[in-house]
Structures are given as structure tokens and as C-alpha cells.
C-alpha positions in Angstrom: 76.2 -40.8 11.9 78.9 -40.5 9.4 82.6 -39.7 9.8 83.8 -36.4 8.2 86.5 -37.0 5.7 88.9 -34.7 7.5 88.7 -36.7 10.8 91.0 -39.7 10.7 90.0 -43.2 11.8 90.8 -43.6 15.5 90.7 -46.4 18.1 88.7 -46.0 21.3 91.9 -45.5 23.3 93.1 -42.8 20.9 89.7 -41.0 21.2 89.9 -41.3 24.9 93.4 -39.8 25.0 92.4 -36.8 22.8 89.3 -36.1 24.9 91.3 -36.2 28.2 93.9 -33.8 26.8 91.2 -31.5 25.5 89.3 -31.3 28.8 92.5 -30.8 30.8 93.7 -28.2 28.2 97.3 -28.7 29.3 100.3 -30.9 28.9 99.8 -34.3 30.8 102.4 -36.8 31.7 101.7 -40.6 31.5 101.5 -40.6 35.3 98.8 -37.9 35.2 96.9 -39.7 32.5 96.9 -42.9 34.4 95.7 -41.1 37.6 93.0 -39.1 35.7 91.7 -41.7 33.2 93.2 -45.0 34.1 95.6 -45.3 31.1 98.8 -43.9 29.8 99.5 -43.0 26.1 102.2 -45.3 24.9 103.1 -47.7 22.0 101.0 -47.8 18.9 98.3 -45.3 20.2 101.0 -42.7 20.9 102.8 -43.2 17.6 99.5 -43.0 15.7 98.5 -39.7 17.3 101.9 -38.2 16.8 102.2 -39.4 13.2 98.8 -37.8 12.5 100.0 -34.5 14.0 97.3 -34.6 16.7 99.6 -34.9 19.7 103.0 -33.6 20.6 105.0 -35.9 22.9 108.0 -34.8 24.9 110.3 -37.8 25.1 113.2 -35.9 26.6 112.2 -36.7 30.2 110.3 -39.5 31.9 107.5 -39.8 32.3 106.7 -38.8 28.8 104.4 -35.8 28.5 101.7 -35.2 25.8 99.8 -32.1 24.6 97.2 -31.5 21.8 98.5 -29.7 18.7 96.4 -27.2 16.9 95.4 -30.0 14.5 94.6 -32.1 17.6 92.2 -29.4 18.9 90.5 -29.2 15.5 90.0 -33.0 15.3 88.8 -33.4 18.9 86.2 -30.7 18.3 84.8 -32.7 15.4 84.7 -36.1 17.2 81.0 -35.6 18.0 80.2 -35.9 14.3 82.0 -39.2 13.8 80.7 -42.7 13.9 81.9 -44.8 16.8 84.8 -47.2 16.0 83.5 -50.7 15.3 85.5 -51.9 18.4 84.0 -49.2 20.6 82.3 -50.3 23.8 79.7 -48.6 25.8 82.1 -46.2 27.5 83.4 -44.8 24.2 79.9 -44.6 22.7 78.7 -42.8 25.9 81.7 -40.4 25.6 80.7 -39.5 22.0 77.2 -38.8 23.1 78.5 -36.4 25.8 80.6 -34.7 23.1 77.6 -34.3 20.9 75.6 -32.6 23.6 78.7 -30.5 24.7 79.1 -29.3 21.1 75.4 -28.3 20.9 75.6 -26.4 24.2 78.8 -24.6 23.4 77.5 -23.6 20.0 74.3 -22.3 21.6 76.3 -20.3 24.1 78.8 -19.1 21.5 81.7 -20.4 23.6 84.7 -22.1 22.0 86.0 -25.5 23.3 89.4 -24.0 24.1 87.9 -21.1 26.1 85.5 -23.5 27.9 88.2 -25.8 29.0 91.1 -23.4 29.6 92.9 -23.8 32.9 92.5 -21.2 35.7 94.8 -20.9 38.7 92.4 -21.8 41.5 95.3 -22.0 43.9 96.1 -18.3 43.5 95.0 -16.0 46.3 91.8 -14.1 45.6 92.5 -10.5 44.7 90.6 -7.7 43.1 90.9 -7.7 39.3 93.3 -4.9 38.3 92.0 -2.2 36.0 93.2 -2.5 32.4 96.2 -0.3 31.5 95.1 2.9 29.9 96.4 1.8 26.5 94.3 -1.4 26.7 91.2 0.7 27.7 91.8 3.0 24.8 91.9 0.1 22.3 88.8 -1.5 23.8 87.0 1.8 23.3 88.1 1.8 19.7 86.9 -1.8 19.2 83.5 -0.9 20.7 83.1 2.2 18.6 84.1 0.3 15.4 81.7 -2.5 16.3 78.8 -0.1 16.7 79.6 1.3 13.2 79.8 -2.2 11.6 77.1 -4.2 13.4 73.5 -4.3 12.0 72.2 -4.3 15.6 73.6 -4.9 19.1 74.6 -8.5 19.4 75.0 -9.0 15.7 78.1 -10.9 14.5 80.9 -8.8 12.9 83.9 -10.5 11.2 87.3 -9.6 12.7 88.5 -9.0 9.1 86.0 -6.1 8.9 87.0 -4.9 12.3 90.7 -4.9 11.5 90.0 -3.0 8.3 88.2 -0.3 10.3 91.0 -0.2 12.9 93.9 -0.4 10.3 95.9 2.3 12.2 95.8 0.4 15.5 98.8 -1.8 16.4 97.8 -5.4 15.8 99.4 -6.7 19.0 97.5 -4.1 21.0 94.3 -5.0 19.3 94.8 -8.7 19.9 95.5 -8.0 23.6 92.3 -5.9 23.8 90.2 -8.6 22.1 91.6 -11.3 24.5 90.8 -9.1 27.5 87.3 -8.4 26.2 86.4 -12.1 26.1 86.0 -11.9 29.9 83.3 -9.1 29.5 79.7 -10.2 30.1 78.5 -8.5 26.9 81.2 -9.8 24.6 81.5 -13.0 22.5 84.4 -13.9 20.2 84.1 -17.2 18.4 85.6 -19.3 15.6 83.6 -19.9 12.5 81.9 -23.3 12.7 82.4 -24.0 9.0 86.2 -23.5 8.6 85.9 -24.3 4.8 83.9 -21.1 4.3 86.8 -19.0 5.6 88.6 -16.8 3.1 92.4 -16.0 3.3 91.3 -12.6 4.6 89.3 -14.2 7.4 92.2 -16.4 8.4 94.7 -13.6 8.4 92.4 -11.5 10.7 91.8 -14.3 13.3 92.8 -13.8 16.9 94.2 -16.7 18.8 92.3 -17.4 22.1 92.3 -20.7 24.0 94.2 -22.7 21.4 91.7 -21.7 18.7 91.6 -19.1 15.9 88.5 -16.9 16.4 86.9 -15.0 13.5 83.8 -13.2 14.7 82.8 -10.6 17.4 79.5 -9.8 19.0 78.8 -7.1 21.6 75.4 -6.9 23.1 73.5 -6.7 26.3 75.1 -8.7 29.2 
């Protein structure tokens, strides 16, 4: 297993910190890190991750709090493809094995890491899901109609760049809102492009931000 050139060399502790921040998908204080994973992110490990632009640390209040940056999300999604550090013990090697299988499963399901790990408010009282506002419903109908025109077959992938071109008269914010709402539909998949180097400037400009990731393709098929 080789390390991609765009994934920096990291220590086991740094890898562990990135993974915990990914699976929690939220800002964590050092107290929370210690409770969850048995360590806090301090000293050289913290400085290294901040210097690499992978973690943002709030030092204005104690305990310090840490959160993955966009670059941090990108790197942690690629850790499964990296060789274990020479100093890695069995725990870190096992973790990388888990990440490899996680990546394979999410890729098969067409679910992004950010969407898979995003936090939900389990403490909130159970209530019926409100119906979308009429405007959102109208935009979703436009998306579905445009998808049917563009897709080779139900369930085929359509680039968001092509979709946006087809819906050029639709307000971008309204379209993004509709796409984010559609992620929850049983028949809808919206994913990032696995090979980011293949993206054109047009693809990047058309992306929709969902779950801390830029997503580039849409598929609508049977639930």
C-alpha cells in the first residue's frame, strides 16, 4: 500500500485525531476528545495538523476546541489508501483497515463520508416531517424533470454542471436548497467525484456543498 503524494506524512496520534473528528463530524474540545478516545490534541500533534491546514483550533477559550477543515476532510477520506506510519502499532493498523472497508462500502452505497457521519439531533422530540415549502417543491420538480431529460436511464449519473445549465433560469440558492433536501429522498443520490483531479473548473463551480463536501453528480432512480 502506497501513500498518495497529496496526503501528508502523519503520526499515529495525528491520524487518530483526524479520524475521531471525522466520525464525530463536529467541533470537539480536548475534554471531549479525552472522554471519547483517551487523548487530547495538544503540543506538536496539534501544531502539525494546524500548520498543514487540516484542523482549526479555537484557542480563545479553554478547553481548546478542534474541528476538521475542508482540507482535513479531504485528507481523512484518503487515509485508507496510505501506508501505516512506521511507528504505528496494532491499533492504528486496525483503524486503517476499518477505513479501507468503510471507504469501499460508502463507495458502493454512493454515500459521502460527510453525509454518513453528519450529526442528527436525537434529543429533539419526534415530530412529523413538515412538507416542503411550495417553492422548494417547485424547484425539486424542475430538478426531476431536467434529470429525466439528461439521464441516459433512470439511476444514471448526471453531472451537476449539466443540470445547472439546463436550469440556468433557476435561482442558484433555491436550487442548492432543493438538492440538499433531495438527499433525504429514497430514490436520490448526490455524491462527490471520487477522482478530484478529473474535475474541470466547470464541475467545481457547479458543485453543491453537502455534509462538508463538494458534490458533483446526481442520480435519481427506483428507491
